C-alpha positions in Angstrom: -12.0 131.3 41.2 -12.6 130.1 37.2 -14.1 132.0 35.7 -17.6 130.5 34.4 -17.2 129.0 29.9 -19.1 131.2 27.7 -19.3 129.3 25.4 -20.8 132.3 22.6 -18.2 134.4 24.1 -15.6 132.4 23.5 -16.5 131.2 19.8 -17.5 134.6 19.0 -13.5 135.8 19.7 -12.3 133.2 17.9 -14.1 133.6 15.5 -13.1 137.6 15.2 -9.6 136.2 15.7 -10.1 134.0 12.4 -10.9 136.3 10.8 -8.7 139.0 11.4 -6.3 136.8 9.7 -4.1 139.0 7.5 -3.6 138.7 3.6 -1.7 142.2 3.1 1.7 142.0 2.9 3.2 142.5 6.6 0.8 140.2 7.5 2.3 137.3 5.4 5.6 138.3 6.3 5.4 138.6 10.0 3.1 134.8 10.0 6.3 133.8 7.6 9.0 134.9 9.7 7.1 133.0 12.5 6.8 129.4 11.4 10.4 130.1 10.2 12.3 131.2 13.3 9.4 129.2 16.8 8.0 126.6 14.8 10.8 125.1 12.3 13.5 127.0 14.0 15.0 127.9 12.0 16.8 131.4 9.7 16.6 133.0 6.4 19.1 131.4 5.4 18.4 128.0 6.1 17.9 125.5 2.6 14.6 126.5 0.2 13.3 123.3 1.7 12.1 124.7 5.3 11.5 128.6 4.2 8.7 127.2 1.5 7.7 125.0 4.3 7.2 128.1 7.2 5.7 129.5 3.4 3.2 126.8 2.7 2.5 127.5 7.0 1.5 130.6 6.4 -0.7 129.9 3.7 -2.6 126.8 5.1 -3.3 129.3 8.4 -5.3 132.1 5.0 -7.1 128.3 4.0 -7.8 127.8 7.0 -10.6 130.6 7.9 -12.3 130.0 4.2 -11.7 125.4 5.0 -13.7 125.5 8.2 -16.4 128.2 7.2 -16.6 125.9 3.8 -17.1 123.5 6.4 -19.8 124.8 8.3 -22.0 125.6 5.3 -21.9 122.1 4.0 -22.8 120.9 7.2 -24.5 123.6 9.1 -27.9 122.1 7.3 -29.3 119.4 5.6 -28.5 120.2 2.0 -27.3 117.6 -1.1 -23.6 116.9 -1.4 -21.4 114.5 -3.8 -19.1 112.8 -3.7 -16.0 112.0 -6.1 -13.8 108.3 -5.7 -10.7 108.6 -7.7 -8.5 106.2 -7.6 -5.6 109.3 -8.6 -5.4 113.1 -7.9 -2.2 114.3 -9.7 -2.7 117.6 -8.2 0.9 118.4 -8.7 2.1 121.2 -6.4 0.0 123.5 -4.3 1.7 126.7 -2.7 1.3 128.3 -6.4 -2.2 127.4 -7.2 -3.3 128.3 -3.3 -1.5 131.9 -3.7 -3.3 132.3 -6.6 -7.2 131.3 -5.1 -6.7 132.8 -2.4 -5.1 136.8 -4.7 -2.8 137.0 -2.4 -0.1 136.5 -5.0 1.7 140.2 -5.1 1.2 140.7 -1.2 3.3 137.2 -1.3 6.2 137.7 -3.8 6.4 141.4 -1.8 7.1 140.0 1.1 9.3 137.7 0.2 11.1 140.2 -1.6 11.3 142.9 1.1 13.3 139.3 3.6 15.8 138.8 0.4 13.5 136.2 -1.2 12.3 135.2 -3.9 8.9 133.7 -4.1 9.4 131.7 -7.2 12.4 129.7 -6.3 10.6 128.7 -3.4 7.8 127.3 -5.6 10.2 125.6 -7.1 11.2 123.8 -4.3 7.7 122.2 -3.6 8.5 118.7 -4.6 5.2 117.1 -7.0 2.6 114.8 -4.7 2.4 111.6 -5.9 -0.8 110.6 -6.5 -2.0 109.9 -9.5 0.1 109.4 -13.4 -2.0 111.1 -16.0 -5.1 112.5 -17.6 -7.2 110.8 -15.3 -5.8 112.0 -12.2 -5.6 115.3 -13.7 -8.9 115.6 -14.6 -10.2 114.6 -11.0 -7.6 117.7 -9.7 -9.5 120.2 -12.1 -12.7 119.3 -11.3 -11.8 119.7 -7.7 -10.6 123.5 -8.8 -13.7 124.4 -10.6 -16.7 122.4 -8.2 -15.0 124.9 -5.2 -14.5 128.0 -7.4 -18.5 127.2 -8.5 -19.2 127.0 -4.7 -19.9 123.2 -5.3 -20.3 120.8 -1.8 -18.5 118.2 -3.9 -16.0 116.0 -1.8 -13.4 114.6 -3.4 -12.0 110.4 -1.6 -9.3 109.0 -2.5 -5.4 107.0 -1.3 -2.1 108.9 0.1 0.1 106.9 -1.3 3.5 107.3 -0.1 4.7 106.4 -3.3 4.5 107.6 -6.1 4.5 105.9 -9.4 8.0 106.0 -9.8 10.8 108.7 -10.5 11.5 107.8 -14.2 15.6 107.9 -15.2 16.8 107.6 -18.9 19.9 105.2 -18.8 21.9 104.3 -21.8 18.6 105.6 -23.4 16.2 102.9 -21.2 13.1 103.8 -19.1 15.0 102.4 -15.4 11.9 103.3 -12.4 13.1 104.3 -8.4 11.0 105.1 -5.8 9.1 108.1 -6.0 9.6 108.8 -2.5 7.1 111.9 -2.3 6.7 112.0 1.8 10.3 111.1 2.2 10.9 115.0 3.0 8.6 114.9 6.0 4.6 115.8 6.3 2.9 116.9 3.8 2.8 120.8 5.2 -0.9 120.6 2.7 -2.8 118.1 4.7 -4.9 117.8 8.2 -4.9 114.1 9.3 -8.3 113.7 11.1 -8.4 110.2 13.2 -11.9 110.8 14.6 -13.1 109.8 11.0 -10.9 106.2 10.8 -12.8 103.8 8.9 -12.0 99.9 9.4 -12.0 97.6 6.6 -11.9 93.6 6.2 -10.1 91.5 4.2 -11.0 87.4 3.7 -12.9 85.9 6.0 -16.6 84.3 4.8 -20.0 85.7 5.3 -22.2 83.7 8.0 -25.9 83.9 7.2 -28.7 83.2 9.6 -32.3 84.3 10.5 -32.8 86.8 12.8 -35.6 85.0 15.5 -36.9 87.8 15.9 -38.3 90.0 12.8 -38.0 87.2 11.1 -35.5 89.2 8.7 -31.7 86.9 6.7 -28.7 88.1 9.0 -25.7 88.3 7.4 -22.0 88.4 9.1 -18.8 88.9 7.8 -16.1 87.2 10.4 -12.5 86.0 10.6 -11.4 89.2 8.3 -8.5 90.7 8.2 -8.9 93.9 9.2 -7.1 97.5 8.7 -7.4 100.8 9.9 -8.3 104.0 6.7 -6.9 107.4 8.7 -8.2 110.3 6.6 -5.9 113.0 6.2 -7.1 116.0 4.4 -6.4 118.6 1.6 -7.8 122.2 1.5 -9.2 122.9 -2.2 -9.7 126.0 -3.1 -12.0 128.1 -4.7 -10.6 131.5 -6.8 -11.0 134.3 -4.7 -15.0 133.3 -3.4 -14.7 132.2 -0.2 -14.7 129.0 0.1 -12.6 126.0 0.3 -13.6 121.8 -0.4 -11.8 119.5 0.6 -9.9 116.6 -0.5 -9.9 113.4 1.8 -6.9 110.7 1.1 -7.3 107.1 3.0 -3.6 106.3 4.4 -3.6 102.4 5.5 -2.8 101.3 8.9 -2.5 98.0 10.8 -5.6 97.2 13.6 -2.3 96.5 16.0 0.9 98.1 15.0 3.4 96.0 16.9 2.5 92.6 18.3 4.5 92.3 22.0 5.1 89.1 22.4 6.1 88.4 19.2 9.2 90.7 19.8 9.4 90.1 23.0 10.1 85.9 21.6 12.5 86.7 19.4 10.4 86.9 16.5 11.3 90.6 15.5 10.0 90.8 12.3 6.6 88.9 12.3 6.2 91.4 15.3 5.8 94.3 13.0 4.7 91.7 10.3 0.8 92.7 10.7 1.5 97.1 10.4 4.1 96.0 6.7 0.9 94.2 5.3 -1.4 96.7 6.1 0.0 99.9 5.2 0.8 98.2 1.3 -2.0 98.8 0.6 -1.1 102.7 -0.2 2.0 102.3 -0.2 2.6 102.6 -4.1 0.4 104.0 -6.6 -0.3 101.0 -9.4 1.4 98.7 -8.3 2.8 96.6 -11.1 -0.2 94.1 -11.5 1.4 90.9 -13.6 2.4 89.4 -11.0 -0.4 87.3 -8.5 0.4 89.5 -5.8 0.5 92.9 -7.9 -3.2 92.1 -8.6 -4.1 90.9 -5.0 -2.7 94.6 -4.1 -4.2 96.1 -6.8 -7.9 95.0 -5.7 -7.2 95.6 -2.2 -6.5 99.3 -2.6 -9.9 100.1 -5.1 -11.6 98.2 -2.2 -10.3 100.1 0.6 -11.1 103.6 -1.4 -14.7 103.1 -1.5 -15.2 101.0 1.7 -13.5 103.9 3.3 -15.0 106.3 2.1 -18.7 104.7 1.8 -18.7 104.2 5.9 -17.3 107.6 6.4 -20.5 109.1 4.1 -23.1 106.7 5.9 -21.9 107.2 9.5 -21.6 111.3 9.4 -25.7 110.8 8.0 -26.3 108.2 10.5 -24.5 110.5 12.7 -26.9 114.4 12.2 -29.6 112.4 11.0 -29.9 108.4 11.4 -33.0 107.6 8.5 -32.0 106.6 5.0 -35.5 107.1 4.1 -34.1 110.5 2.0 -30.5 109.9 2.2 -30.5 109.0 -2.2 -32.5 112.7 -2.2 -29.3 114.4 0.0 -26.1 112.3 -1.3 -24.6 111.6 -4.7 -21.3 110.0 -5.7 -19.7 109.3 -9.0 -17.3 107.1 -10.0 -14.4 108.1 -11.3 -13.9 105.1 -14.2 -13.9 101.6 -13.6 -11.3 101.6 -10.7 -14.2 102.7 -8.0 -16.8 100.3 -8.8 -17.2 97.9 -6.4 -19.0 101.2 -4.6 -21.9 99.8 -6.1 -21.4 96.6 -3.6 -20.0 98.6 -0.9 -23.1 101.0 -0.4 -25.6 97.6 -0.7 -23.1 95.5 1.8 -23.3 98.4 3.8 -27.3 99.9 4.1 -27.8 95.7 4.3 -26.2 93.9 6.4 -25.7 97.2 8.9 -28.4 99.6 8.7 -30.8 96.3 8.1 -32.3 98.0 4.9 -34.1 95.1 2.8 -32.3 94.5 -0.7 -34.7 96.8 -2.5 -34.7 100.2 -0.8 -30.9 99.2 -0.6 -30.9 99.1 -4.1 -32.8 101.7 -4.8 -31.0 104.0 -3.1 -27.7 103.5 -4.5 -29.0 103.4 -8.1 -29.8 107.1 -7.2 -26.6 107.5 -6.1 -24.3 106.6 -8.2 -23.3 107.7 -11.4 -20.3 106.4 -13.6 -17.5 108.0 -16.1 -16.1 105.7 -18.5 -12.4 107.3 -19.3 -11.4 104.4 -21.9 -12.7 102.3 -24.7 -10.0 99.5 -25.0 -11.0 97.0 -23.2 -7.9 95.9 -21.5 -8.5 98.7 -19.2 -12.2 97.8 -18.1 -10.9 96.1 -15.8 -12.3 92.2 -15.0 -11.4 90.4 -11.5 -10.9 86.7 -11.0 -14.9 85.2 -9.0 -11.5 83.2 -7.1 -9.6 86.1 -6.3 -12.8 88.1 -5.0 -14.0 85.4 -2.8 -10.9 85.1 -0.8 -10.2 89.0 -0.3 -14.6 90.1 -0.8 -16.2 87.0 0.5 -19.4 89.2 1.3 -18.7 92.4 -1.4 -18.7 89.5 -4.3 -22.1 87.5 -2.9 -23.8 91.0 -3.5 -22.3 91.4 -6.8 -23.6 87.6 -7.9 -26.8 88.8 -6.7 -27.3 91.5 -8.0 -26.1 90.6 -11.7 -28.9 87.5 -11.3 -31.7 90.2 -10.7 -29.8 91.6 -13.5 -30.2 89.1 -16.1 -33.7 88.4 -14.7 -34.4 91.9 -16.3 -32.9 91.4 -19.2 -34.5 87.7 -20.0 -37.6 89.9 -19.4 -36.4 92.5 -21.9 -35.4 90.3 -25.2 -37.1 86.6 -24.0 -35.1 83.2 -24.8 -32.1 86.1 -26.4 -29.2 83.8 -24.3 -26.4 85.5 -26.3 -27.1 89.0 -25.0 -27.2 88.0 -21.7 -24.3 86.1 -21.7 -22.9 90.0 -23.5 -24.7 91.5 -20.6 -23.8 89.0 -17.4 -21.5 90.8 -15.1 -19.4 87.6 -14.1 -18.6 86.4 -17.9 -17.6 82.8 -19.2 -14.1 82.8 -18.1 -15.1 83.4 -14.1 -14.7 86.5 -13.8 -16.6 90.0 -13.0 -16.4 93.1 -14.9 -16.3 95.7 -13.0 -17.9 98.4 -15.8 -20.6 96.4 -15.9 -21.0 96.8 -12.4 -20.9 100.5 -12.9 -23.4 100.6 -15.1 -26.0 98.2 -13.4 -25.7 99.7 -9.8 -25.9 103.4 -11.3 -28.3 105.9 -13.0 -26.1 107.5 -15.1 -22.7 106.8 -17.3 -21.3 109.2 -19.4 -18.2 109.3 -21.6 -15.9 112.2 -22.0 -15.6 112.9 -25.6 -19.4 113.6 -27.5 -17.0 111.5 -30.4 -16.2 109.0 -27.4 -19.4 108.9 -25.8 -21.3 108.0 -29.3 -18.8 105.1 -29.7 -19.8 104.2 -26.1 -23.7 103.7 -27.1 -22.7 102.7 -30.4 -20.5 99.5 -29.5 -18.4 98.6 -26.5 -22.3 99.2 -24.8 -24.7 98.9 -26.9 -26.3 96.8 -24.9 -26.5 98.4 -22.2 -27.8 101.8 -24.3 -30.9 99.6 -25.6 -31.4 98.7 -22.2 -31.0 102.1 -20.6 -30.7 104.9 -23.3 -32.1 107.3 -20.6 -28.5 106.8 -18.5 -26.7 107.6 -21.3 -24.5 111.6 -21.9 -22.1 112.9 -22.3 -19.4 115.0 -20.4 -16.9 116.8 -23.1 -13.6 117.1 -20.3 -11.7 120.1 -20.0 -8.9 121.6 -17.3 -8.9 124.4 -15.1 -7.5 127.7 -17.2 -6.5 128.9 -12.9 -4.0 126.3 -13.1 -3.1 125.6 -16.9 -3.7 129.7 -17.6 -3.1 131.8 -15.0 -0.7 129.8 -12.6 1.0 128.7 -15.4 1.5 131.6 -18.0 2.1 134.3 -15.6 3.6 136.4 -18.8 0.8 135.3 -20.8 -1.5 136.2 -17.7 -0.3 139.9 -17.5 -1.0 140.5 -21.3 -4.7 139.8 -21.5 -5.3 141.4 -18.5 -4.2 144.4 -19.8 -6.2 143.5 -22.3 -9.4 142.0 -21.4 -9.3 142.0 -17.7 -9.1 139.0 -15.5 -12.8 137.6 -16.0 -11.3 134.7 -18.1 -10.1 134.0 -15.2 -13.6 132.6 -13.6 -15.0 133.1 -16.9 -13.5 131.3 -19.5 -15.3 132.4 -22.7 -14.4 135.9 -22.4 -11.3 134.8 -23.9 -13.5 135.5 -27.6 -12.6 139.0 -27.2 -9.0 138.8 -28.0 -9.7 137.4 -31.2 -10.0 141.1 -33.3 -6.9 141.3 -31.6 -5.0 138.6 -33.4 -5.1 141.4 -36.8 -3.5 144.1 -34.7 0.3 143.7 -35.7 1.0 146.0 -32.1 -0.9 142.7 -30.5 0.7 139.9 -32.4 3.9 141.4 -31.4 3.3 141.4 -27.7 2.2 137.4 -28.1 4.8 136.9 -29.7 7.3 138.1 -27.0 5.2 136.6 -24.3 5.7 132.8 -26.3 9.2 133.7 -27.4 10.0 134.0 -23.1 8.4 131.1 -22.1 9.7 129.3 -25.0 13.5 130.3 -23.2 12.1 129.3 -20.0 11.4 125.6 -21.9 14.5 125.5 -23.1 16.2 126.2 -20.2 14.4 123.6 -18.4 15.4 121.3 -21.3 18.8 122.3 -21.2 19.5 121.1 -17.3 17.4 117.8 -18.1 18.4 116.5 -20.4 21.9 119.0 -21.8 20.5 119.6 -25.1 19.7 122.8 -26.3 16.5 124.1 -28.2 16.9 126.7 -30.5 14.6 129.6 -29.9 13.8 130.2 -33.4 12.8 127.0 -34.0 9.3 125.4 -33.9 8.5 123.4 -31.0 7.3 120.2 -30.9 5.5 118.3 -28.3 4.6 115.3 -27.5 4.0 114.1 -23.8 1.6 112.3 -22.2 1.7 108.4 -21.3 3.3 106.4 -22.7 0.7 103.7 -25.0 0.8 102.1 -28.2 -2.8 104.2 -29.2 -1.2 107.7 -27.9 1.6 106.5 -31.4 4.3 108.5 -30.1 5.8 105.7 -32.6 4.2 107.0 -35.2 5.9 110.8 -34.2 9.7 109.0 -34.0 9.1 107.8 -37.8 8.2 110.8 -38.3 11.7 113.0 -37.2 13.4 109.1 -39.2 11.4 110.9 -42.0 13.0 114.7 -41.3 16.4 113.1 -40.6 16.5 110.9 -43.4 15.6 114.1 -45.3 18.9 116.5 -44.0 21.1 113.4 -45.0 20.1 113.0 -48.3 19.7 117.1 -48.6 16.6 117.4 -49.2 16.2 121.2 -46.9 15.1 123.4 -49.4 12.4 125.9 -47.3 13.5 123.9 -44.7 11.8 124.9 -40.8 13.6 124.3 -37.7 12.5 121.8 -35.5 12.6 121.1 -31.7 10.9 117.9 -31.7 10.0 117.0 -27.3 9.1 113.6 -26.1 7.8 112.4 -22.1 5.9 110.2 -20.4 6.1 106.7 -18.4 6.1 103.6 -19.7 4.1 101.2 -16.8 6.8 99.0 -15.7 5.7 95.3 -17.3 4.6 97.2 -20.6 7.4 95.8 -22.6 6.8 97.9 -26.0 6.1 101.2 -24.7 9.5 100.8 -23.3 11.2 99.7 -26.2 9.8 103.1 -27.9 11.4 105.1 -24.7 14.8 103.3 -25.8 14.0 104.0 -29.6 13.6 108.2 -29.2 16.2 107.9 -27.4 18.3 105.8 -29.5 17.0 109.0 -32.2 17.8 111.5 -29.7 21.3 110.4 -29.9 22.0 110.2 -33.5 20.2 112.9 -34.8 21.5 115.5 -32.0 25.4 114.4 -32.5 25.6 114.8 -36.1 27.0 117.8 -37.1 24.9 117.9 -40.4 22.2 118.2 -38.6 23.1 121.1 -36.3 20.0 123.3 -35.2 17.8 122.1 -37.8 16.4 119.0 -35.9 16.6 118.5 -32.2 15.0 115.3 -30.4 14.9 115.3 -26.7 13.0 112.7 -24.2 12.4 114.8 -21.4 12.6 112.1 -18.4 10.4 112.1 -15.6 7.3 113.9 -17.5 5.0 115.8 -14.2 2.8 118.3 -13.7 5.2 120.7 -12.3 6.9 120.1 -16.2 4.0 121.1 -18.4 3.3 123.3 -16.9 6.5 125.3 -18.0 6.4 122.7 -21.3 2.8 123.9 -22.3 2.9 128.1 -22.2 6.2 127.0 -24.4 5.2 124.7 -27.1 4.4 125.7 -30.8 3.0 122.5 -31.8 0.8 119.9 -29.9 1.1 116.4 -30.7 -2.9 114.4 -30.8 -1.8 111.4 -33.1 -3.9 108.8 -31.3 -5.3 106.1 -33.7 -9.2 107.6 -34.0 -11.7 105.9 -31.7 -9.0 105.2 -29.6 -8.8 108.1 -27.4 -11.6 108.6 -25.1 -10.8 112.6 -24.2 -7.6 113.2 -24.3 -6.8 117.1 -21.6 -3.0 117.8 -23.1 -4.6 118.4 -26.3 -7.0 121.9 -24.3 -3.9 122.6 -21.8 -1.6 123.4 -25.6 -4.9 124.9 -26.9 -5.1 126.8 -24.5 -1.9 128.3 -24.0 -1.8 128.8 -27.8 -0.1 126.2 -28.9 -1.6 124.5 -32.5 -2.8 121.0 -32.6 -1.3 118.3 -35.1 -4.0 115.3 -34.9 -6.7 113.1 -36.1 -9.9 112.8 -35.7 -9.8 111.5 -32.2 -11.2 112.1 -28.4 -11.9 115.9 -28.0 -9.3 116.9 -31.0 -13.4 116.9 -32.8 -14.1 119.2 -30.9 -11.2 121.4 -30.2 -11.3 121.4 -34.6 -15.1 122.1 -34.8 -14.4 124.9 -32.2 -11.2 126.8 -34.0 -11.9 125.7 -37.9 -9.7 123.5 -40.1 -7.9 126.7 -40.8 -5.7 126.6 -37.9 -5.8 122.8 -37.3 -3.6 120.3 -39.1 -5.6 117.3 -39.0 -4.9 113.7 -40.9 -5.3 110.3 -40.6 -8.4 107.9 -41.0 -11.7 108.3 -39.6 -13.5 106.3 -37.1 -15.9 104.0 -39.1 -12.4 104.3 -41.7 -10.0 102.2 -38.8 -12.4 100.0 -38.4 -13.4 99.1 -42.5 -9.4 99.2 -42.9 -9.2 96.4 -39.9 -10.9 93.3 -41.9 -8.0 94.0 -44.5 -5.2 96.0 -43.5 -1.9 95.5 -45.4 1.0 97.3 -44.0 2.6 96.4 -47.2 0.5 97.8 -49.2 1.1 101.3 -47.8 5.0 100.7 -47.6 5.1 100.2 -51.5 2.7 103.6 -51.7 5.4 105.8 -49.8 9.4 106.8 -50.6 8.8 108.3 -47.6 8.2 105.7 -45.7 10.5 103.3 -48.0 13.5 105.5 -46.1 12.3 105.6 -43.1 11.6 101.5 -42.5 15.1 100.9 -44.1 16.8 103.1 -41.9 15.0 101.8 -39.1 15.7 98.0 -40.5 19.4 97.9 -41.3 20.0 99.2 -37.3 20.8 102.7 -38.0 19.8 103.7 -34.3 21.1 100.6 -32.6 24.5 99.8 -34.7 25.8 98.6 -31.1 22.6 97.0 -30.0 21.8 94.8 -32.4 18.1 93.5 -33.1 16.9 95.7 -30.1 14.2 96.9 -32.3 13.2 93.9 -33.7 9.4 93.5 -32.2 8.9 97.2 -33.5 9.8 96.7 -36.1 7.5 93.8 -36.4 4.5 95.5 -34.8 4.7 97.8 -37.7 5.0 96.0 -40.4 2.3 93.9 -38.6 -1.1 93.1 -40.6 -3.1 92.8 -37.0 -1.4 96.0 -35.8 -4.3 97.7 -34.3 -3.3 101.6 -34.4 -2.6 101.4 -38.3 0.6 103.7 -37.5 1.9 102.5 -41.4 -1.3 103.4 -42.3 -1.6 107.4 -41.3 2.0 107.6 -42.1 2.2 109.4 -45.1 -0.9 111.7 -44.4 0.5 112.7 -41.2 3.7 114.1 -43.4 1.7 115.9 -45.4 0.0 117.7 -42.3 3.2 118.0 -40.3 4.9 119.6 -43.7 1.7 122.3 -44.0 2.9 122.8 -40.1 6.0 123.9 -41.2 5.6 126.0 -43.8 2.8 127.5 -41.7 5.4 128.2 -39.4 7.1 130.1 -41.6 5.1 132.9 -41.8 5.0 134.2 -38.8 2.1 136.1 -38.9 0.0 134.1 -40.1 0.9 131.7 -37.5 1.0 134.0 -34.8 -2.8 135.0 -35.5 -3.4 130.6 -35.3 -1.9 131.2 -32.4 -3.7 133.2 -30.7 -7.4 132.2 -32.3 -6.6 129.2 -30.5 -6.7 130.9 -27.4 -9.5 133.0 -28.1 -11.4 130.0 -28.6 -10.7 127.2 -26.0 -13.2 128.7 -23.5 -15.0 126.0 -23.7 -12.9 123.6 -22.9 -12.7 125.2 -18.5 -13.3 122.1 -15.9 -15.4 124.7 -15.2 -18.1 124.1 -17.8 -17.7 120.9 -17.5 -18.9 120.6 -13.9 -21.4 123.1 -14.5 -23.1 120.0 -16.9 -22.5 116.9 -14.0 -24.4 119.1 -11.6 -26.7 120.4 -13.9 -28.1 116.6 -15.2 -26.9 114.3 -12.8 -25.7 115.6 -9.3 -28.4 118.7 -9.4 -26.4 120.5 -6.0 -27.4 124.1 -5.0 -24.6 126.2 -4.9 -23.1 128.1 -1.3 -22.7 130.7 0.0 -20.3 131.5 2.9 -22.1 134.7 3.5 -22.9 135.0 7.3 -21.4 131.5 8.0 -20.3 131.3 11.1 -17.5 128.9 12.9 -15.9 127.2 16.4 -13.0 125.9 16.8 
């Protein structure tokens, strides 16, 4: 006879077992061996991949207890939660960060050491998660880290791309894209598949409208649609030593019916799996090339797939727990990370009206009270506009809702500004070319609109969104970006962490402003020497990586001059390349008195369809080939284009950098976060007054920042009469640089390949005004070179940059989002029980 099941007793026993999981060396070693031998069937002399996987599983066990307890804390009581919707989460590698935040780095290192294994070697085995490309996705990852550290109930929603953007190879100087099948080595060890939260997503079909004969309400059914499954995979996001583990939920697309047996039996083998292939394409690759019509369709499908799955998930869980939507807005907040998730406005309206049977005014009140929009760009081409025809084909019901939102909104505009038809045209969500402006949809449907740096937010209000600002000034605010110091100082710069710990403790890991304490140490010769040794060791580590990847040796005594970011004309890698040609020209003509040896590192990916960006990569590589193989140049100048730039590479690059290049045209960069990572690790910035550079300059002062270039108002004024030839005529340095370019010196056997670049920078229509800023840039670079030769003073400046980087933590950023927009309460984990 079976004994009766005692639920409370069993739950208590399970909770006790989970609570007793060891964080000590012996327990970690035992669990590692258990997974290696019993789960993976391997042994200690196996390939590093299996050793890494065993270590990941044993680490995940230690996350799981906190993860389950956090989930319970967020769901045992009715509390307000926020949901962060982003097309990218560039989380990079997770092992190092998880060990750090769990507080078991040292114990794990010792456990592996006792087994004859090297933790750092296993950390290097992990592949970067292919879930993002640039600053947008890395920011989202930093935000999630900070929310967990601040104990805020925030859940991230993204897509589980099977392939990242691409793996960048350099062949004959050209970028060549190869598939980044980051999931190709088996299951991602950090994720948990959650089939019970699977959602159905519709595409195509038609809307059928009818009046309910009982209630008299208008009912709309979205019919005859293609249905795709959204299957969630949850990834743990731990806070720093606080027993909080938040969730990043990633959606993977699957066909509702994966295999058509009838087609197969009829001999149509391709058709038998056609639906499966078509469905899975939605989350197959990050950012498909949208220069083709098929690419545009897939991109739009991805965006709707993300918002529909995520909002259905939130609405369903609310319905299961509470039923009534009368107080939904009091307990839920949605943050749209840039314009990509703007369809969330229409989708939440659809769910509330069509499924929950709320009337329009009720649904609109809920939507506008819960949605908040972050804008990340001033570039018009990045503010997506989708053809109405395409939405009609793919998303007929959401399109109807968007058009109704626009109709009601324009009536509001007309009431505010009677007879101002031009303003109505400017503000319409449906533009004159029959496109849906997604940024406008996000603004109209949100209660908060924020920029990501003080200058950027001001420019949004004064320019790009000025009409909306005049209508709703209370909506607009600024939230200057940041980075998480857990990854971007404590994790990626262990030598610096040790030095800081020895002098000021580790409080800065959660209170970055504590770094101010080291500023007084900058005047101490002993501390400067310790700082120098840490910096040199980091440069040595970076030089080793560069040699492995490119075969080029960077001399450690050179100034490491670095520009790594997405390749785009507005970021002006081309201006940097012109300066490299200038230095090369000086060396060739013997102008090397008081010379500072310089090693210049470029890195970043160009979008596959961005021809000019690809040409810039080719130019940089051709310059590097010429410079690095000229015996007259020697160690005076080295140039490298680092292939396949990624998060794990940046974790080596930013600690080893001396000079950080942040040289975008003023008024074009929204914020930047690379500038903050470099600053935090003691690099000095050379930059324009653009994005967060403005706030960095305010923090460190002009003596510790190399400023150059036109300011934003000057850029706008010059645009009306820009004459590049004037700047050429005024600068012998620029004449020498263009002379080498136009003579084909860097493409002797590839005639004409850089003609488009030359034409672009000499054109009066060049929006980036490269030649206007060239001479000012050269002068600022000369000041940087002179400053670097004074080692003691450079070290002081480096220390000051780190000491004053405290305001650029995402902990501060997220605290401001919460205070001004979300209004969540931090959750304590004490006393929370869990069940299996």
